[in-house]
ZAMARGU-4260 file (C-alpha; in steps of 0.2 Angstrom, whole numbers, plus 5000, padded with zeros to 4 digits):
<rodrens>
0) 5000/5000/5000 | 5005/5018/4997 | 5013/5026/5012 | 5003/5041/5018 | 5013/5058/5014
5) 5011/5063/5033 | 5020/5047/5037 | 5037/5054/5031 | 5050/5062/5041 | 5063/5074/5032
10) 5082/5074/5034 | 5092/5089/5027 | 5110/5095/5026 | 5103/5111/5018 | 5109/5105/5001
15) 5097/5091/4999 | 5084/5081/5008 | 5078/5063/5012 | 5061/5057/5016 | 5060/5042/5029
20) 5045/5033/5033 | 5040/5027/5050 | 5043/5009/5044 | 5061/5014/5042 | 5063/5016/5024
25) 5071/5030/5015 | 5060/5032/5000 | 5066/5048/4993 | 5084/5055/4991 | 5092/5066/4978
30) 5110/5070/4979 | 5119/5081/4979 | 5105/5094/4977 | 5087/5094/4980 | 5084/5094/4961
35) 5096/5080/4957 | 5089/5064/4950 | 5083/5052/4963 | 5093/5037/4969 | 5079/5032/4980
40) 5062/5035/4971 | 5050/5023/4980 | 5040/5038/4985 | 5034/5039/4967 | 5032/5021/4964
45) 5038/5006/4975 | 5054/4998/4982 | 5059/4993/4964 | 5062/5012/4960 | 5075/5013/4974
50) 5073/5012/4993 | 5084/5009/5009 | 5074/5000/5022 | 5082/4998/5039 | 5071/4990/5053
55) 5070/4975/5064 | 5067/4958/5056 | 5052/4956/5068 | 5037/4962/5057 | 5028/4965/5073
60) 5041/4978/5080 | 5033/4994/5086 | 5041/5011/5081 | 5040/5028/5089 | 5050/5043/5083
65) 5055/5060/5087 | 5068/5073/5082 | 5083/5074/5093 | 5078/5091/5100 | 5078/5106/5089
70) 5088/5096/5075 | 5084/5086/5060 | 5093/5071/5068 | 5078/5058/5067 | 5077/5045/5082
75) 5066/5030/5079 | 5064/5018/5094 | 5060/5000/5089 | 5052/4989/5102 | 5052/4970/5099
80) 5048/4955/5109 | 5067/4952/5112 | 5073/4970/5115 | 5073/4988/5111 | 5085/4998/5099
85) 5086/5016/5093 | 5090/5021/5075 | 5098/5038/5072 | 5095/5045/5054 | 5104/5061/5049
90) 5112/5070/5034 | 5129/5077/5040 | 5130/5096/5038 | 5148/5096/5034 | 5152/5105/5017
95) 5158/5093/5004 | 5150/5078/5013 | 5135/5072/5003 | 5129/5057/5014 | 5116/5049/5025
100) 5120/5041/5041 | 5110/5027/5049 | 5116/5022/5067 | 5108/5008/5076 | 5110/5008/5095
105) 5104/4994/5106 | 5094/5000/5122 | 5090/4983/5130 | 5090/4965/5126 | 5094/4960/5108
110) 5086/4965/5091 | 5089/4957/5074 | 5090/4970/5061 | 5089/4969/5042 | 5096/4983/5030
115) 5090/4981/5012 | 5096/4993/4999 | 5090/4996/4981 | 5099/5010/4972 | 5091/5016/4956
120) 5099/5032/4949 | 5092/5046/4938 | 5073/5043/4943 | 5075/5024/4942 | 5081/5025/4924
125) 5098/5018/4929 | 5102/5002/4938 | 5120/5004/4944 | 5135/4992/4943 | 5139/4987/4960
130) 5155/4979/4967 | 5162/4975/4984 | 5176/4987/4989 | 5179/4985/5007 | 5196/4980/5014
135) 5205/4979/5030 | 5190/4973/5039 | 5179/4986/5032 | 5163/4981/5022 | 5158/4992/5008
140) 5149/4992/4991 | 5152/5004/4977 | 5137/5008/4965 | 5141/5017/4949 | 5129/5023/4935
145) 5132/5038/4923 | 5139/5053/4933 | 5134/5046/4950 | 5144/5035/4962 | 5138/5029/4980
150) 5148/5020/4993 | 5138/5011/5007 | 5149/5006/5022 | 5143/4996/5036 | 5137/4978/5040
155) 5142/4967/5025 | 5129/4968/5011 | 5125/4953/5001 | 5117/4954/4984 | 5099/4946/4984
160) 5090/4947/4968 | 5090/4966/4964 | 5094/4972/4981 | 5109/4971/4994 | 5105/4965/5011
165) 5113/4964/5028 | 5107/4955/5043 | 5114/4957/5061 | 5110/4957/5079 | 5111/4973/5090
170) 5113/4971/5109 | 5111/4983/5123 | 5125/4997/5123 | 5132/4992/5106 | 5130/5002/5090
175) 5131/4999/5071 | 5134/5012/5058 | 5128/5012/5040 | 5134/5027/5029 | 5129/5031/5012
180) 5141/5043/5003 | 5138/5051/4986 | 5152/5057/4974 | 5155/5060/4955 | 5158/5044/4947
185) 5174/5050/4938 | 5183/5054/4955 | 5189/5042/4968 | 5175/5034/4978 | 5169/5046/4993
190) 5181/5043/5008 | 5175/5037/5025 | 5173/5050/5039 | 5171/5051/5058 | 5152/5046/5060
195) 5152/5051/5078 | 5159/5068/5075 | 5148/5071/5060 | 5132/5067/5070 | 5138/5079/5084
200) 5141/5093/5072 | 5124/5091/5064 | 5116/5091/5081 | 5126/5106/5087 | 5123/5116/5071
205) 5104/5113/5070 | 5102/5117/5089 | 5112/5133/5088 | 5102/5139/5073 | 5086/5135/5082
210) 5092/5144/5097 | 5093/5160/5088 | 5074/5161/5084 | 5067/5177/5091 | 5049/5180/5097
215) 5043/5162/5094 | 5028/5167/5105 | 5014/5155/5112 | 5016/5142/5098 | 5035/5142/5100
220) 5038/5123/5096 | 5028/5124/5080 | 5035/5141/5075 | 5053/5135/5078 | 5050/5119/5069
225) 5043/5128/5054 | 5057/5140/5053 | 5069/5125/5054 | 5059/5118/5039 | 5062/5134/5029
230) 5081/5133/5033 | 5081/5114/5028 | 5074/5120/5011 | 5087/5134/5009 | 5103/5129/5000
235) 5118/5132/5011 | 5130/5138/4997 | 5118/5147/4984 | 5105/5154/4996 | 5091/5148/4985
240) 5075/5143/4994 | 5066/5128/4986 | 5047/5127/4988 | 5047/5109/4993 | 5059/5094/4994
245) 5049/5083/4982 | 5041/5082/4965 | 5024/5076/4959 | 5016/5072/4975 | 4998/5074/4969
250) 4986/5088/4974 | 4972/5075/4971 | 4976/5057/4974 | 4976/5048/4958 | 4975/5064/4948
255) 4987/5073/4936 | 4990/5089/4946 | 5007/5084/4950 | 5021/5097/4949 | 5040/5098/4953
260) 5043/5110/4967 | 5061/5108/4970 | 5065/5126/4963 | 5066/5143/4969 | 5050/5153/4966
265) 5053/5172/4969 | 5036/5173/4978 | 5039/5159/4990 | 5057/5163/4993 | 5052/5182/4996
270) 5039/5176/5009 | 5051/5165/5017 | 5063/5179/5018 | 5050/5189/5028 | 5047/5175/5040
275) 5066/5174/5043 | 5067/5193/5046 | 5052/5193/5058 | 5061/5181/5069 | 5079/5188/5069
280) 5088/5179/5054 | 5095/5194/5045 | 5110/5184/5039 | 5097/5173/5029 | 5090/5189/5022
285) 5107/5195/5016 | 5111/5178/5009 | 5095/5177/4999 | 5096/5195/4993 | 5113/5191/4986
290) 5105/5175/4977 | 5092/5186/4970 | 5104/5199/4963 | 5114/5185/4954 | 5098/5176/4948
295) 5089/5191/4940 | 5104/5201/4935 | 5103/5207/4917 | 5088/5214/4907 | 5074/5217/4919
300) 5062/5212/4905 | 5069/5194/4906 | 5065/5192/4925 | 5057/5175/4928 | 5045/5170/4942
305) 5056/5155/4946 | 5074/5149/4945 | 5085/5134/4948 | 5094/5133/4965 | 5109/5142/4959
310) 5099/5154/4948 | 5097/5143/4933 | 5084/5149/4920 | 5081/5134/4910 | 5068/5123/4919
315) 5058/5114/4905 | 5044/5103/4911 | 5044/5085/4905 | 5036/5069/4910 | 5046/5054/4914
320) 5039/5036/4913 | 5052/5028/4924 | 5042/5032/4940 | 5023/5027/4940 | 5019/5041/4952
325) 5013/5042/4970 | 4999/5029/4972 | 4998/5029/4953 | 4995/5048/4951 | 5003/5051/4934
330) 5012/5059/4926 | 5028/5062/4936 | 5035/5078/4931 | 5053/5085/4931 | 5055/5104/4928
335) 5040/5116/4929 | 5032/5124/4914 | 5027/5139/4925 | 5044/5146/4922 | 5038/5154/4906
340) 5023/5162/4914 | 5020/5180/4917 | 5014/5182/4935 | 5012/5201/4939 | 5012/5199/4958
345) 5030/5192/4959 | 5039/5209/4959 | 5027/5215/4973 | 5032/5201/4984 | 5050/5204/4981
350) 5049/5222/4985 | 5039/5219/5001 | 5052/5207/5007 | 5066/5218/5003 | 5058/5233/5011
355) 5056/5222/5027 | 5075/5218/5026 | 5079/5236/5024 | 5068/5241/5038 | 5076/5228/5049
360) 5093/5234/5046 | 5100/5225/5031 | 5109/5239/5022 | 5105/5243/5004 | 5120/5243/4992
365) 5121/5253/4976 | 5118/5237/4966 | 5104/5231/4977 | 5094/5247/4975 | 5098/5249/4957
370) 5091/5232/4954 | 5074/5236/4963 | 5073/5252/4954 | 5075/5243/4937 | 5062/5230/4942
375) 5049/5244/4946 | 5053/5252/4929 | 5050/5236/4921 | 5034/5233/4930 | 5029/5251/4925
380) 5031/5246/4906 | 5019/5231/4909 | 5007/5238/4921 | 4992/5235/4910 | 4997/5217/4905
385) 4985/5203/4912 | 4994/5188/4920 | 4991/5170/4925 | 4991/5174/4944 | 4998/5167/4960
390) 4991/5150/4957 | 5000/5148/4940 | 4984/5146/4930 | 4986/5136/4914 | 4970/5145/4906
395) 4969/5162/4899 | 4977/5177/4907 | 4966/5189/4917 | 4968/5205/4928 | 4969/5195/4944
400) 4964/5206/4959 | 4978/5199/4970 | 4991/5202/4956 | 4985/5220/4954 | 4986/5223/4973
405) 5004/5216/4973 | 5008/5228/4958 | 5001/5242/4970 | 5012/5235/4984 | 5028/5235/4973
410) 5026/5254/4968 | 5021/5258/4986 | 5037/5250/4993 | 5047/5259/4980 | 5039/5276/4985
415) 5043/5272/5003 | 5061/5268/4999 | 5063/5286/4991 | 5053/5296/5004 | 5058/5287/5019
420) 5074/5279/5015 | 5082/5293/5005 | 5085/5283/4989 | 5083/5290/4972 | 5069/5284/4960
425) 5055/5289/4948 | 5044/5293/4963 | 5031/5303/4953 | 5029/5290/4940 | 5027/5276/4953
430) 5015/5286/4963 | 5004/5289/4948 | 5004/5271/4944 | 5001/5265/4961 | 4986/5276/4962
435) 4980/5270/4945 | 4981/5252/4950 | 4971/5256/4966 | 4958/5264/4955 | 4957/5250/4943
440) 4954/5237/4958 | 4941/5249/4965 | 4932/5250/4949 | 4934/5232/4942 | 4939/5221/4956
445) 4925/5223/4968 | 4908/5215/4965 | 4892/5224/4967 | 4889/5213/4982 | 4904/5221/4991
450) 4918/5208/4989 | 4934/5208/4980 | 4934/5196/4965 | 4947/5184/4959 | 4949/5193/4943
455) 4941/5208/4934 | 4929/5196/4924 | 4921/5186/4937 | 4911/5186/4953 | 4921/5172/4961
460) 4933/5175/4975 | 4950/5168/4978 | 4959/5164/4994 | 4974/5174/4988 | 4963/5190/4992
465) 4967/5187/5010 | 4985/5194/5006 | 4978/5211/5003 | 4977/5218/5021 | 4994/5209/5024
470) 5003/5221/5012 | 4993/5236/5017 | 4981/5238/5002 | 4967/5239/5014 | 4963/5236/5032
475) 4958/5219/5039 | 4941/5226/5044 | 4938/5235/5028 | 4920/5231/5023 | 4926/5224/5007
480) 4937/5212/5016 | 4924/5207/5028 | 4912/5204/5013 | 4926/5194/5004 | 4929/5183/5019
485) 4910/5180/5020 | 4909/5175/5002 | 4924/5163/5004 | 4915/5155/5018 | 4900/5152/5007
490) 4909/5146/4992 | 4927/5140/4996 | 4924/5131/5013 | 4912/5116/5009 | 4920/5106/5023
495) 4926/5120/5034 | 4943/5120/5026 | 4948/5134/5013 | 4951/5130/4995 | 4962/5142/4985
500) 4948/5144/4972 | 4934/5134/4963 | 4943/5125/4949 | 4929/5124/4937 | 4935/5132/4921
505) 4947/5145/4927 | 4964/5136/4928 | 4964/5126/4912 | 4966/5109/4921 | 4956/5094/4923
510) 4952/5087/4940 | 4951/5095/4957 | 4962/5098/4972 | 4961/5098/4991 | 4960/5113/5003
515) 4977/5123/5003 | 4985/5124/5020 | 4993/5141/5018 | 4977/5149/5013 | 4969/5142/5029
520) 4983/5149/5039 | 4980/5166/5031 | 4962/5165/5036 | 4968/5163/5054 | 4977/5180/5053
525) 4962/5188/5045 | 4950/5182/5058 | 4963/5187/5072 | 4964/5205/5065 | 4946/5207/5062
530) 4939/5204/5079 | 4935/5185/5077 | 4948/5179/5089 | 4939/5164/5095 | 4937/5157/5077
535) 4955/5161/5074 | 4961/5151/5088 | 4949/5137/5084 | 4955/5136/5066 | 4973/5137/5071
540) 4970/5122/5082 | 4962/5112/5068 | 4976/5117/5056 | 4991/5112/5068 | 4982/5096/5072
545) 4985/5090/5054 | 5004/5092/5055 | 5012/5075/5057 | 5020/5068/5073 | 5036/5078/5069
550) 5027/5095/5065 | 5028/5093/5046 | 5016/5100/5033 | 5013/5096/5015 | 5004/5108/5003
555) 4986/5102/5005 | 4974/5092/5016 | 4960/5080/5012 | 4947/5082/5026 | 4938/5067/5020
560) 4952/5054/5021 | 4961/5065/5034 | 4977/5064/5024 | 4990/5077/5019 | 4992/5079/5000
565) 5004/5088/4988 | 5023/5091/4989 | 5031/5090/5006 | 5037/5098/5017 | 5030/5113/5009
570) 5038/5130/5013 | 5022/5140/5010 | 5013/5130/5022 | 5026/5132/5036 | 5029/5151/5033
575) 5010/5153/5033 | 5009/5144/5050 | 5023/5156/5056 | 5013/5171/5050 | 4997/5164/5058
580) 5005/5161/5075 | 5012/5179/5074 | 4995/5186/5071 | 4988/5177/5085 | 5001/5184/5097
585) 5000/5201/5090 | 4981/5202/5092 | 4982/5194/5110 | 4994/5208/5115 | 4982/5221/5108
590) 4967/5213/5116 | 4975/5213/5134 | 4985/5229/5132 | 5001/5220/5135 | 5016/5226/5126
</rodrens>
């Protein structure tokens, strides 16, 4: 049976990520980057597409798991009829070490363990050539296919059919390490390293990073874990922030809405930047701004909505047949066709985030401000151009109200930078355009019933409209916002969970999708800021309850089957959780008069 998405834990070295099931199987791993071809792809198929299972031989063994404090070192405790043992799974944080460590430690009695490995490189399109290379008492296999080489050191592995298997007994107080290391196939095999020291450095690094969280508030554990997820999705060297660690996990089970999220959307990354800034991580803001300057350098007319992890521009979407899809949800896609879309809101999100960085104390450079100025001037040249919106519609372009409000926000932040920050710019032009866009929304983006509409040619609403008060376009208690929320409750919340929009006709795709978690977290903030605090608290409780046992969230939630859906862990879900928690804390302080 397909493993539920919420059953997976994530490991990360801030360059890539692995997904580990509660049954002890690594079902997704791409090395050396998040967007590399998978070597374990069972997530989108079965064990024949690559997996590494490590668990007791006893099929009745019971597992409980946790992270080792504020880290991404996963601890799974196995209890059997003969004993208890812990498995520590981690990705060393050390630069230049692309590896997964799996340490088994006996707690009591004796436990028989089985390690079974199936390596399938390049999305299961390449079965590697494998040989034993251990010497001097060390057991190791070397697997090579195309550009990839992996060394797996640990208990002696024996070829069994299309897998390699090791069996041993762990007793109380004794430990057994298995270490998978990746390297380019044309170089010497990856060298062994001190496992104990690597695990300790990983623990210390993550704990020190988490210890810097400021203003975590009343939801401190959830906020801290969510910020850590954002860090786990931020590439250590380039600064690129991927939207999720996976590709093609379905928005609707068995459907075709399966997308590759292992790239850097300017919007999602900018929103992540704001969450970082709000909680004291100005160094992350500086790192991402440097990434941004590199990625979009050149002609502002060529700015894309998304890039590769190092700023790559060429991300063609293609379908691959080597992986059958999660639960048969096909096709599996690599790359993302949205790279070629025009989405008018993106520069607005970038400008809002960069203003937040500037206000927090991140100094502008001549280059950074000149780039923002160029982006605004490019936006001015396209101010009357319809777009495909925040949700990457694959239908016809429209004047989406959220996009128009973000265009307003972009010019608004440019004006502030000139008037309050002392920078130079075409402030009169920007002011005129800002006012024009507001007038357009007032005239064409508000239904006669009083609510903001999804776009100028419909009476439908869209959950993205909840962002309007967040960026200052209107107040949370503006009558239009209150009417918009009421309309959402009537049309987008059939099960009490908020959909992004009604999919019939507008997005150019077949099938449907489940409620979008980030949108529901936005609704928490809207409720909190508009005097509906009890409902905000209740909705926050329901939302956080769907996080898995490790505090992880995917993109969507199916309230009927009570399952997470879509790619995981999802940056947008986690940063929206942080925003909702911040809103609850801010309004609680207002309600009680506390500072």
